[in-house]
NUDREN-363288 format. One record per residue (C-alpha): x, y, z negated; residue in three letters; residue number from 1. Coordinates in Angstrom, 1 decimal, decimal comma. Layout:
% NUDREN-363288
+--------+--------+--------+------+-----+
!      x !      y !      z ! rest !  nr !
+--------+--------+--------+------+-----+
!      X !      Y !      Z !  ALA ! NUM !
...
+--------+--------+--------+------+-----+
This chain:
% NUDREN-363288
+--------+--------+--------+------+-----+
!      x !      y !      z ! rest !  nr !
+--------+--------+--------+------+-----+
!  -15,0 !   24,6 !    7,2 !  MET !   1 !
!  -12,6 !   22,8 !    9,6 !  LYS !   2 !
!   -9,2 !   24,3 !   10,2 !  SER !   3 !
!   -7,7 !   24,8 !   13,6 !  SER !   4 !
!   -4,5 !   23,3 !   12,3 !  LEU !   5 !
!   -3,4 !   20,5 !   14,7 !  ARG !   6 !
!   -1,8 !   17,4 !   13,1 !  VAL !   7 !
!   -0,4 !   14,2 !   14,6 !  LEU !   8 !
!   -0,6 !   11,0 !   12,5 !  ALA !   9 !
!    0,5 !    7,4 !   13,1 !  PHE !  10 !
!   -1,0 !    4,0 !   12,3 !  ALA !  11 !
!    0,3 !    0,4 !   12,5 !  GLU !  12 !
!   -3,2 !   -0,4 !   13,7 !  SER !  13 !
!   -6,3 !    1,7 !   13,6 !  PHE !  14 !
!   -9,1 !   -0,8 !   13,9 !  LEU !  15 !
!  -11,5 !    0,7 !   11,5 !  GLY !  16 !
!  -13,1 !    0,5 !    8,1 !  SER !  17 !
!  -13,5 !   -3,3 !    8,2 !  LYS !  18 !
!   -9,8 !   -4,1 !    8,6 !  SER !  19 !
!   -7,8 !   -5,9 !    6,0 !  PRO !  20 !
!   -6,7 !   -3,8 !    3,0 !  ASN !  21 !
!   -4,2 !   -1,1 !    3,8 !  LEU !  22 !
!   -5,3 !   -0,6 !    7,4 !  ASP !  23 !
!   -8,8 !    0,2 !    6,3 !  ALA !  24 !
!   -7,5 !    2,6 !    3,6 !  HIS !  25 !
!   -5,4 !    4,5 !    6,2 !  VAL !  26 !
!   -8,5 !    4,6 !    8,5 !  PHE !  27 !
!  -10,6 !    6,1 !    5,7 !  GLU !  28 !
!   -7,8 !    8,7 !    4,9 !  GLU !  29 !
!   -7,5 !    9,8 !    8,5 !  TYR !  30 !
!  -11,3 !   10,0 !    9,1 !  VAL !  31 !
!  -11,6 !   12,2 !    5,9 !  ARG !  32 !
!   -8,6 !   14,3 !    7,0 !  LEU !  33 !
!  -10,1 !   14,8 !   10,5 !  ALA !  34 !
!  -13,1 !   16,6 !    8,9 !  ARG !  35 !
!  -10,7 !   19,3 !    7,8 !  LYS !  36 !
!   -8,1 !   19,6 !   10,6 !  VAL !  37 !
!   -7,7 !   18,8 !   14,2 !  GLU !  38 !
!   -6,2 !   15,3 !   13,9 !  LEU !  39 !
!   -4,6 !   13,2 !   16,6 !  VAL !  40 !
!   -3,8 !    9,5 !   15,8 !  VAL !  41 !
!   -1,4 !    7,4 !   17,7 !  MET !  42 !
!   -1,8 !    3,6 !   17,4 !  ALA !  43 !
!   -1,5 !    0,4 !   19,4 !  GLU !  44 !
!   -5,0 !   -0,9 !   18,4 !  GLU !  45 !
!   -7,9 !    1,5 !   18,3 !  LEU !  46 !
!  -11,3 !    1,2 !   16,5 !  PRO !  47 !
!  -14,5 !   -0,1 !   18,0 !  LEU !  48 !
!  -16,5 !    2,2 !   15,8 !  GLU !  49 !
!  -17,1 !    5,9 !   16,6 !  SER !  50 !
!  -14,5 !    8,5 !   15,5 !  THR !  51 !
!  -15,9 !   11,7 !   16,8 !  PRO !  52 !
!  -13,8 !   14,0 !   14,6 !  ASP !  53 !
!  -10,4 !   12,9 !   15,8 !  LEU !  54 !
!   -8,5 !   12,3 !   19,0 !  LYS !  55 !
!   -7,0 !    8,8 !   19,7 !  LEU !  56 !
!   -3,9 !    8,1 !   21,7 !  ILE !  57 !
!   -3,3 !    4,4 !   22,6 !  LYS !  58 !
!    0,2 !    3,1 !   22,7 !  ILE !  59 !
!    0,6 !    0,0 !   24,9 !  PRO !  60 !
!    0,8 !   -3,1 !   22,8 !  LYS !  61 !
!    3,7 !   -5,4 !   23,7 !  ILE !  62 !
!    3,9 !   -9,2 !   23,0 !  SER !  63 !
!    7,6 !   -9,9 !   23,1 !  GLN !  64 !
!   10,3 !  -11,3 !   20,7 !  PRO !  65 !
!   10,9 !   -9,0 !   17,7 !  MET !  66 !
!   14,0 !   -7,2 !   19,0 !  LEU !  67 !
!   12,5 !   -6,3 !   22,4 !  PHE !  68 !
!    9,1 !   -5,5 !   20,9 !  ARG !  69 !
!   10,6 !   -3,1 !   18,4 !  THR !  70 !
!   12,7 !   -1,4 !   21,2 !  LEU !  71 !
!    9,7 !   -1,1 !   23,5 !  ILE !  72 !
!    7,5 !    0,3 !   20,7 !  ARG !  73 !
!   10,1 !    2,9 !   19,8 !  VAL !  74 !
!   10,2 !    4,0 !   23,5 !  ILE !  75 !
!    6,4 !    3,9 !   23,8 !  GLY !  76 !
!    5,8 !    6,2 !   20,8 !  TYR !  77 !
!    8,7 !    8,5 !   21,7 !  ALA !  78 !
!    7,3 !    9,0 !   25,2 !  PHE !  79 !
!    3,8 !    9,6 !   23,9 !  ALA !  80 !
!    5,0 !   12,1 !   21,4 !  ILE !  81 !
!    6,9 !   14,1 !   24,0 !  ILE !  82 !
!    4,0 !   13,8 !   26,6 !  LYS !  83 !
!    1,4 !   15,1 !   24,0 !  ASN !  84 !
!    3,7 !   17,7 !   22,4 !  ARG !  85 !
!    1,2 !   20,5 !   23,1 !  LYS !  86 !
!   -1,6 !   18,6 !   21,2 !  GLU !  87 !
!   -0,1 !   19,1 !   17,7 !  PHE !  88 !
!    1,9 !   21,5 !   15,5 !  ASP !  89 !
!    2,5 !   19,2 !   12,4 !  VAL !  90 !
!    3,5 !   15,6 !   12,2 !  VAL !  91 !
!    2,3 !   13,5 !    9,2 !  TYR !  92 !
!    4,1 !   10,2 !    8,7 !  THR !  93 !
!    3,1 !    7,7 !    6,1 !  ARG !  94 !
!    4,7 !    4,5 !    7,5 !  SER !  95 !
!    8,2 !    3,3 !    7,5 !  LEU !  96 !
!    8,1 !    1,5 !   10,9 !  GLY !  97 !
!   11,1 !    2,2 !   13,0 !  LEU !  98 !
!    8,9 !    3,6 !   15,8 !  ASN !  99 !
!    7,4 !    6,1 !   13,4 !  PHE ! 100 !
!   10,7 !    7,1 !   11,8 !  LEU ! 101 !
!   12,3 !    7,7 !   15,2 !  ILE ! 102 !
!    9,2 !    9,4 !   16,5 !  GLY ! 103 !
!    9,3 !   11,7 !   13,5 !  SER ! 104 !
!   12,9 !   12,6 !   14,1 !  ILE ! 105 !
!   12,1 !   13,4 !   17,8 !  ILE ! 106 !
!    9,1 !   15,6 !   16,8 !  ALA ! 107 !
!   11,1 !   17,5 !   14,3 !  LYS ! 108 !
!   14,6 !   17,9 !   15,9 !  LYS ! 109 !
!   13,7 !   17,9 !   19,6 !  LEU ! 110 !
!   10,2 !   19,4 !   19,6 !  LEU ! 111 !
!   10,6 !   21,6 !   16,5 !  LYS ! 112 !
!    7,4 !   20,4 !   14,9 !  LYS ! 113 !
!    6,7 !   20,6 !   11,2 !  LYS ! 114 !
!    7,2 !   17,2 !    9,5 !  LEU ! 115 !
!    5,4 !   16,0 !    6,4 !  ILE ! 116 !
!    6,5 !   12,6 !    5,2 !  PHE ! 117 !
!    4,6 !   10,5 !    2,7 !  PHE ! 118 !
!    6,9 !    8,3 !    0,5 !  ILE ! 119 !
!    4,7 !    5,2 !    0,0 !  SER ! 120 !
!    7,5 !    2,9 !   -1,1 !  GLU ! 121 !
!   11,2 !    3,1 !   -1,8 !  SER ! 122 !
!   12,3 !    0,0 !    0,2 !  ARG ! 123 !
!   15,1 !   -0,5 !   -2,4 !  LYS ! 124 !
!   14,3 !   -4,2 !   -2,7 !  SER ! 125 !
!   14,2 !   -4,8 !    1,1 !  HIS ! 126 !
!   17,7 !   -6,3 !    1,7 !  THR ! 127 !
!   17,4 !   -8,1 !    5,0 !  SER ! 128 !
!   19,5 !   -7,0 !    8,0 !  PHE ! 129 !
!   16,4 !   -5,5 !    9,6 !  ARG ! 130 !
!   15,7 !   -3,5 !    6,5 !  ALA ! 131 !
!   19,2 !   -2,3 !    6,3 !  ARG ! 132 !
!   19,1 !   -1,3 !   10,0 !  PHE ! 133 !
!   16,1 !    1,0 !    9,3 !  PHE ! 134 !
!   17,8 !    2,8 !    6,4 !  ARG ! 135 !
!   19,8 !    5,4 !    8,4 !  PRO ! 136 !
!   16,6 !    6,5 !   10,1 !  PHE ! 137 !
!   14,7 !    6,7 !    6,8 !  LEU ! 138 !
!   17,5 !    8,7 !    5,3 !  LYS ! 139 !
!   17,4 !   11,1 !    8,3 !  LYS ! 140 !
!   13,6 !   11,6 !    7,9 !  VAL ! 141 !
!   14,0 !   12,3 !    4,2 !  LEU ! 142 !
!   16,7 !   14,9 !    5,0 !  GLU ! 143 !
!   14,8 !   16,8 !    7,7 !  ILE ! 144 !
!   11,2 !   16,7 !    6,4 !  SER ! 145 !
!    9,7 !   20,0 !    5,5 !  ASP ! 146 !
!    7,7 !   18,4 !    2,6 !  SER ! 147 !
!    8,0 !   15,0 !    0,9 !  LEU ! 148 !
!    4,7 !   13,8 !   -0,6 !  VAL ! 149 !
!    4,7 !   10,9 !   -3,1 !  THR ! 150 !
!    2,6 !    9,5 !   -5,9 !  GLN ! 151 !
!    5,5 !    8,8 !   -8,2 !  SER ! 152 !
!    8,8 !   10,3 !   -9,3 !  ILE ! 153 !
!    9,8 !    6,7 !  -10,0 !  PHE ! 154 !
!    9,9 !    6,0 !   -6,3 !  LEU ! 155 !
!   12,0 !    9,0 !   -5,7 !  VAL ! 156 !
!   14,4 !    8,0 !   -8,4 !  ASN ! 157 !
!   14,8 !    4,6 !   -6,7 !  GLU ! 158 !
!   15,6 !    6,3 !   -3,4 !  ILE ! 159 !
!   18,1 !    8,5 !   -5,2 !  ASP ! 160 !
!   19,9 !    5,4 !   -6,5 !  ASP ! 161 !
!   20,4 !    3,5 !   -3,3 !  TYR ! 162 !
!   20,0 !    5,9 !   -0,3 !  LEU ! 163 !
!   20,0 !    9,6 !   -0,7 !  ILE ! 164 !
!   19,5 !   12,3 !   -3,3 !  LYS ! 165 !
!   16,2 !   13,8 !   -2,5 !  ILE ! 166 !
!   15,7 !   17,5 !   -2,6 !  ASN ! 167 !
!   13,3 !   18,2 !   -5,4 !  ARG ! 168 !
!   12,3 !   21,5 !   -3,9 !  ASN ! 169 !
!   10,6 !   19,6 !   -1,0 !  LYS ! 170 !
!    8,8 !   17,2 !   -3,3 !  LEU ! 171 !
!    5,1 !   17,1 !   -4,0 !  VAL ! 172 !
!    3,3 !   14,7 !   -6,3 !  ILE ! 173 !
!   -0,2 !   13,6 !   -5,0 !  LEU ! 174 !
!   -2,2 !   10,7 !   -6,3 !  HIS ! 175 !
!   -3,7 !    8,5 !   -3,6 !  GLU ! 176 !
!   -7,4 !    7,8 !   -3,7 !  ALA ! 177 !
!  -10,1 !    5,2 !   -4,0 !  VAL ! 178 !
!  -13,7 !    5,1 !   -2,9 !  ASP ! 179 !
!  -15,2 !    4,9 !   -6,4 !  LYS ! 180 !
!  -18,7 !    4,2 !   -5,0 !  GLU ! 181 !
!  -17,5 !    1,3 !   -2,9 !  LYS ! 182 !
!  -15,2 !   -0,1 !   -5,6 !  PHE ! 183 !
!  -17,3 !   -0,1 !   -8,7 !  LYS ! 184 !
!  -17,7 !   -2,5 !  -11,6 !  PRO ! 185 !
!  -20,3 !   -5,3 !  -11,8 !  GLU ! 186 !
!  -20,9 !   -8,0 !  -14,4 !  ASN ! 187 !
!  -17,9 !  -10,0 !  -15,3 !  GLU ! 188 !
!  -17,8 !  -13,5 !  -13,9 !  PRO ! 189 !
!  -17,9 !  -16,6 !  -16,1 !  ASN ! 190 !
!  -15,1 !  -18,4 !  -14,2 !  GLU ! 191 !
!  -11,4 !  -17,9 !  -15,1 !  ASN ! 192 !
!  -10,4 !  -16,4 !  -11,7 !  ILE ! 193 !
!   -7,1 !  -14,5 !  -11,2 !  LEU ! 194 !
!   -6,7 !  -12,4 !   -8,1 !  LEU ! 195 !
!   -3,8 !  -10,9 !   -6,2 !  THR ! 196 !
!   -4,1 !   -8,9 !   -2,9 !  VAL ! 197 !
!   -0,7 !   -8,7 !   -1,0 !  ALA ! 198 !
!    1,0 !   -9,6 !    2,2 !  ARG ! 199 !
!    2,8 !  -13,0 !    2,0 !  ILE ! 200 !
!    6,4 !  -11,8 !    2,1 !  GLU ! 201 !
!    9,3 !  -12,1 !   -0,4 !  PRO ! 202 !
!    9,1 !   -8,5 !   -1,6 !  VAL ! 203 !
!    5,6 !   -9,1 !   -3,0 !  LYS ! 204 !
!    7,0 !  -11,7 !   -5,5 !  GLY ! 205 !
!    4,2 !  -14,2 !   -5,1 !  ILE ! 206 !
!    6,7 !  -16,9 !   -6,1 !  ASP ! 207 !
!    6,9 !  -15,3 !   -9,5 !  VAL ! 208 !
!    3,1 !  -15,5 !   -9,8 !  LEU ! 209 !
!    3,1 !  -19,1 !   -8,8 !  ILE ! 210 !
!    5,8 !  -19,9 !  -11,3 !  ASN ! 211 !
!    3,6 !  -18,4 !  -14,0 !  SER ! 212 !
!    0,7 !  -20,8 !  -13,2 !  MET ! 213 !
!    2,0 !  -23,8 !  -15,2 !  PRO ! 214 !
!    2,0 !  -21,7 !  -18,3 !  TYR ! 215 !
!   -1,5 !  -20,4 !  -17,7 !  ILE ! 216 !
!   -3,1 !  -23,7 !  -16,6 !  SER ! 217 !
!   -1,7 !  -25,3 !  -19,7 !  LYS ! 218 !
!   -4,0 !  -23,0 !  -21,8 !  GLU ! 219 !
!   -6,8 !  -22,8 !  -19,3 !  PHE ! 220 !
!   -7,3 !  -26,0 !  -17,3 !  SER ! 221 !
!  -10,1 !  -24,3 !  -15,2 !  ASP ! 222 !
!   -8,1 !  -21,3 !  -14,1 !  VAL ! 223 !
!   -7,9 !  -20,5 !  -10,4 !  LYS ! 224 !
!   -5,5 !  -18,1 !   -8,7 !  LEU ! 225 !
!   -6,8 !  -16,6 !   -5,4 !  LYS ! 226 !
!   -4,3 !  -15,0 !   -3,1 !  ILE ! 227 !
!   -5,6 !  -12,6 !   -0,5 !  VAL ! 228 !
!   -3,3 !  -11,4 !    2,3 !  GLY ! 229 !
!   -1,9 !  -12,1 !    5,7 !  SER ! 230 !
!    1,2 !  -14,3 !    6,2 !  ILE ! 231 !
!    3,9 !  -11,8 !    7,2 !  SER ! 232 !
!    6,7 !  -14,3 !    6,6 !  ASN ! 233 !
!    6,0 !  -17,9 !    7,5 !  LYS ! 234 !
!    9,2 !  -19,3 !    6,0 !  ASN ! 235 !
!    8,4 !  -17,6 !    2,7 !  TYR ! 236 !
!    4,8 !  -19,1 !    2,9 !  PHE ! 237 !
!    6,3 !  -22,5 !    3,4 !  ASN ! 238 !
!    8,6 !  -22,0 !    0,4 !  GLU ! 239 !
!    5,5 !  -21,0 !   -1,7 !  LEU ! 240 !
!    3,7 !  -24,2 !   -0,6 !  LYS ! 241 !
!    6,8 !  -26,3 !   -1,6 !  ASN ! 242 !
!    7,0 !  -24,5 !   -4,9 !  LEU ! 243 !
!    3,4 !  -25,3 !   -5,6 !  MET ! 244 !
!    4,0 !  -28,9 !   -4,9 !  SER ! 245 !
!    7,1 !  -29,0 !   -7,0 !  LYS ! 246 !
!    5,2 !  -27,4 !  -10,0 !  LEU ! 247 !
!    2,2 !  -29,7 !   -9,3 !  ASP ! 248 !
!   -0,1 !  -26,7 !   -9,4 !  CYS ! 249 !
!   -1,8 !  -26,8 !   -6,0 !  GLU ! 250 !
!   -5,2 !  -27,3 !   -7,4 !  LYS ! 251 !
!   -5,0 !  -24,0 !   -9,3 !  TYR ! 252 !
!   -4,1 !  -21,9 !   -6,3 !  ILE ! 253 !
!   -6,0 !  -20,9 !   -3,2 !  GLU ! 254 !
!   -4,8 !  -18,8 !   -0,2 !  PHE ! 255 !
!   -7,7 !  -16,9 !    1,3 !  LEU ! 256 !
!   -5,8 !  -15,2 !    4,1 !  GLY ! 257 !
!   -6,6 !  -11,6 !    5,2 !  PRO ! 258 !
!  -10,1 !  -10,4 !    4,1 !  ILE ! 259 !
!  -12,1 !   -7,6 !    5,7 !  PRO ! 260 !
!  -11,9 !   -4,5 !    3,4 !  HIS ! 261 !
!  -15,7 !   -4,4 !    2,9 !  GLU ! 262 !
!  -15,5 !   -7,9 !    1,2 !  GLN ! 263 !
!  -12,8 !   -6,9 !   -1,3 !  LEU ! 264 !
!  -15,1 !   -5,3 !   -3,9 !  PRO ! 265 !
!  -16,9 !   -8,6 !   -4,3 !  ASN ! 266 !
!  -13,6 !  -10,4 !   -4,7 !  LEU ! 267 !
!  -12,3 !   -8,0 !   -7,3 !  TYR ! 268 !
!  -15,5 !   -8,3 !   -9,3 !  ASN ! 269 !
!  -15,5 !  -12,1 !   -9,2 !  ASN ! 270 !
!  -12,1 !  -12,1 !  -10,8 !  ALA ! 271 !
!  -11,3 !  -11,6 !  -14,5 !  LYS ! 272 !
!   -7,8 !  -10,3 !  -14,0 !  ILE ! 273 !
!   -5,9 !   -8,7 !  -11,1 !  PHE ! 274 !
!   -2,2 !   -9,5 !  -11,0 !  ILE ! 275 !
!    0,6 !   -8,1 !   -8,9 !  MET ! 276 !
!    4,2 !   -9,3 !   -9,3 !  THR ! 277 !
!    5,9 !   -7,3 !   -6,6 !  SER ! 278 !
!    9,6 !   -6,6 !   -6,6 !  LYS ! 279 !
!    8,8 !   -3,0 !   -5,5 !  THR ! 280 !
!    5,6 !   -1,1 !   -5,0 !  GLU ! 281 !
!    4,5 !    2,4 !   -4,1 !  GLY ! 282 !
!    1,0 !    3,2 !   -5,3 !  SER ! 283 !
!   -0,4 !   -0,3 !   -4,5 !  SER ! 284 !
!   -3,9 !    0,5 !   -3,1 !  ILE ! 285 !
!   -5,1 !   -3,0 !   -4,1 !  SER ! 286 !
!   -4,2 !   -2,3 !   -7,7 !  THR ! 287 !
!   -6,1 !    1,0 !   -7,6 !  LEU ! 288 !
!   -9,1 !   -0,7 !   -6,1 !  GLU ! 289 !
!   -9,1 !   -3,4 !   -8,8 !  ALA ! 290 !
!   -8,8 !   -0,7 !  -11,5 !  MET ! 291 !
!  -11,8 !    1,1 !   -9,9 !  SER ! 292 !
!  -13,8 !   -2,1 !  -10,4 !  CYS ! 293 !
!  -12,8 !   -2,0 !  -14,1 !  ALA ! 294 !
!  -10,5 !   -5,0 !  -13,8 !  LYS ! 295 !
!   -7,6 !   -5,3 !  -16,3 !  PRO ! 296 !
!   -4,4 !   -5,5 !  -14,3 !  VAL ! 297 !
!   -1,0 !   -7,1 !  -14,9 !  VAL ! 298 !
!    1,6 !   -5,4 !  -12,8 !  ILE ! 299 !
!    5,4 !   -5,4 !  -12,6 !  THR ! 300 !
!    7,2 !   -2,4 !  -13,9 !  ARG ! 301 !
!    8,5 !   -1,3 !  -10,5 !  VAL ! 302 !
!    8,3 !    1,7 !   -8,0 !  GLY ! 303 !
!    5,3 !    3,9 !   -8,7 !  GLY ! 304 !
!    3,4 !    1,6 !  -11,0 !  MET ! 305 !
!    4,6 !    3,1 !  -14,3 !  PRO ! 306 !
!    3,0 !    6,4 !  -13,1 !  THR ! 307 !
!   -0,4 !    4,7 !  -12,8 !  ILE ! 308 !
!   -0,3 !    2,0 !  -15,6 !  ILE ! 309 !
!    0,1 !    3,0 !  -19,2 !  LYS ! 310 !
!    1,2 !   -0,3 !  -20,8 !  ASP ! 311 !
!   -1,5 !   -1,8 !  -23,1 !  GLN ! 312 !
!   -3,9 !    1,1 !  -22,4 !  GLN ! 313 !
!   -5,2 !    0,9 !  -18,9 !  ASN ! 314 !
!   -3,3 !   -2,2 !  -17,9 !  GLY ! 315 !
!   -0,2 !   -4,3 !  -18,7 !  PHE ! 316 !
!    3,3 !   -3,8 !  -17,3 !  LEU ! 317 !
!    5,6 !   -6,8 !  -17,1 !  VAL ! 318 !
!    9,2 !   -7,0 !  -16,1 !  GLU ! 319 !
!   10,0 !   -8,1 !  -12,5 !  PRO ! 320 !
!   10,9 !  -11,7 !  -11,9 !  ASN ! 321 !
!    9,5 !  -12,8 !  -15,2 !  ASN ! 322 !
!    6,8 !  -15,5 !  -14,8 !  PRO ! 323 !
!    6,7 !  -16,3 !  -18,5 !  LYS ! 324 !
!    5,8 !  -12,7 !  -19,4 !  MET ! 325 !
!    3,3 !  -12,5 !  -16,6 !  THR ! 326 !
!    1,7 !  -15,7 !  -17,9 !  ALA ! 327 !
!    1,7 !  -14,4 !  -21,5 !  GLN ! 328 !
!   -0,2 !  -11,2 !  -20,6 !  ARG ! 329 !
!   -2,6 !  -13,1 !  -18,4 !  SER ! 330 !
!   -3,3 !  -15,6 !  -21,2 !  ILE ! 331 !
!   -3,8 !  -12,8 !  -23,7 !  GLU ! 332 !
!   -6,4 !  -11,2 !  -21,4 !  LEU ! 333 !
!   -8,2 !  -14,5 !  -20,6 !  LEU ! 334 !
!   -8,5 !  -15,3 !  -24,3 !  ARG ! 335 !
!   -9,9 !  -11,9 !  -25,4 !  ASP ! 336 !
!  -13,1 !  -10,7 !  -23,7 !  GLU ! 337 !
!  -13,1 !   -7,5 !  -25,9 !  VAL ! 338 !
!   -9,6 !   -6,6 !  -24,8 !  LEU ! 339 !
!  -10,5 !   -7,2 !  -21,1 !  ARG ! 340 !
!  -13,4 !   -4,9 !  -21,4 !  GLU ! 341 !
!  -11,4 !   -2,2 !  -23,2 !  LYS ! 342 !
!   -8,5 !   -2,3 !  -20,7 !  ILE ! 343 !
!  -10,9 !   -2,5 !  -17,7 !  GLY ! 344 !
!  -12,9 !    0,5 !  -19,0 !  LYS ! 345 !
!   -9,7 !    2,6 !  -19,3 !  LYS ! 346 !
!   -8,6 !    1,5 !  -15,8 !  ALA ! 347 !
!  -11,9 !    2,7 !  -14,3 !  ARG ! 348 !
!  -11,6 !    6,0 !  -16,2 !  GLU ! 349 !
!   -8,1 !    6,5 !  -14,8 !  THR ! 350 !
!   -9,4 !    6,2 !  -11,2 !  ILE ! 351 !
!  -12,4 !    8,5 !  -11,9 !  GLU ! 352 !
!  -10,2 !   11,2 !  -13,4 !  ASN ! 353 !
!   -7,0 !   11,1 !  -11,2 !  ASP ! 354 !
!   -7,5 !    9,3 !   -8,0 !  PHE ! 355 !
!  -10,2 !   11,1 !   -5,9 !  ASN ! 356 !
!  -10,2 !   11,8 !   -2,2 !  TRP ! 357 !
!  -10,9 !   15,5 !   -2,4 !  GLU ! 358 !
!   -7,8 !   16,3 !   -4,4 !  ASN ! 359 !
!   -5,6 !   14,1 !   -2,1 !  PHE ! 360 !
!   -6,9 !   15,5 !    1,2 !  ILE ! 361 !
!   -6,7 !   19,1 !    0,0 !  GLU ! 362 !
!   -3,2 !   18,5 !   -1,3 !  GLY ! 363 !
!   -2,1 !   17,2 !    2,1 !  LEU ! 364 !
!   -3,7 !   20,2 !    3,9 !  ILE ! 365 !
!   -1,8 !   22,6 !    1,6 !  THR ! 366 !
!    1,5 !   21,0 !    2,7 !  GLN ! 367 !
!    0,4 !   21,2 !    6,4 !  PHE ! 368 !
!   -0,2 !   24,9 !    6,1 !  LYS ! 369 !
!    2,8 !   25,7 !    3,9 !  LYS ! 370 !
!    5,2 !   28,2 !    5,6 !  LYS ! 371 !
+--------+--------+--------+------+-----+
């Protein structure tokens, strides 16, 4: 039965289920949530497909230089929140964009709305001026939120270390979810394909993965690394191309760009190993999707990943910025079909047991209703 509870949520873009990775995941989450509560979604880009269970509010999309665009977005969301204040009682924020952080502060402090904040990442490794500028607003949201939802205590500990001591009384641990029917295992491919799915930006540590390739290709001359993700940082992308040239490993690496979400199951299943060498991570939806496809994963020991990955049981954890260790684990898995099958089976079991939509949505609703 659908509750009369009215909730406002935000999205970077809300284009639908065929969007590239995280956008499609957020779309699915909000559609499922809208079956249980009265949901209002604010976004600059709205879906073409039907969304009868929720109300959409379009924020004007501005094409301006970064500084002006950020300022105008903040104003646009703030105005829309105030204008539509009678449409919602609870604000659910799961993005660290400045417009969403400031919008959350306005909704809580000015409009006296209940605020639920989902800690998806710690941002500890984001050290640019822009990231540092965001930190006071993130700190304020963490202070004033009624509930803080996260998948991992490791993320919370990282925030404790560099930003603010989080009130454990407001903290709720909830595992994110994967569509286990959409992301399911198929027959293993014959080719030695490695896969990563991540935005092309420094925090994702793709340079570490590229640096691991000479070690791997020395053992497997037919290996191919496929990198799926949009180019968020062109300078970093150019650095990666230069690094590949310097290491003489261009023939082993292929950038596929952003891929529609509906095509990802096929990509996961066509790979033998999924690798993520991020400097920080939250729950890493792409890692969960790979595990749901029974893929052995090699993941850096950062953020929320140690909560998900039990080393040498349902995946491998490697130290950050360690291409040699990343290569060693990858080579071990490529060599041993029995080990790949064993780790992949445990990965799938982890998703089946702990990462389901029903528990996640009901957990959120409990926090929305909490007095």
